Phi, psi and omega in degrees: 000117173283168180306323176297311177297327181284337190281340185304329179250018189280129172245128191238127175262114182258114178250108186208138183248344182268116188302331176293314180290326179303304184302312182299319178289319178298317179298312173303318176295315177305324182277318188292314190226074176316135178092344179295137174281126185237124174252140184249134179229130182264350179217159176301327180290324172301312185298315178293329174294313170306310189290335168297329189267316187212147180255107180282185181265342179198136175266123175257120193233126166274135189277356184231075178261160179298337185232015181190136185216142184061218183300333180296331180284326175301306182297337173289318176293313181300331176279331179286324184214075188303332188269354187268129178289147176238124171257124179272129173236104189240145169286354193249106177283077200221116183295322175299310174303319182298307178307320182296314182299312182293320177295332179276350171129007174288148176270321175220164186223117178238144189258124177297135183090340177252317180298146179257167175303321168304315174299321177295305181309306176306316184291316186288315179297316179294323182288320187283328187284329180287324182291336169297304173302317179295316173310312180300314171308305184307326184276359173091006168278126181286119179248341180090357173203163183213135180261132173221145174269144178273129182301344178288340178180199185255018167312148168249131179240128187261116175254131185263136193267000000 
């Protein structure tokens, strides 16, 4: 199965309060992950409400929401749905903020206006792929390798079991 086949049933929760950024990310996502279902939330409260009702495959999260900021936003999503990978989309190209977001549970940190469609595709694909691998490992099925994102960056490390 290639990435295009896999994307057709992918469900994404896009948490973004800025209308311009919302349109930009939606357009990038449509190209990066064709056929993905997208649900929008403009506040952390709306995001948590959605996560209580349905579990998406991935959360794309802005860090500057009216009711949650920075690593607090990541921690709130991680607490509401610990099994769902979080990809941060921030307007802030800030290494400290990136480290805090990754330490709080984000899998990837992308800077809006800098990240390309390919960057978004890679981040979502790797984040969702890691959940699939982790779930397989958790059920006791040996697959021989595990992918993890390092907090220091977006490199992928493969550890052979």
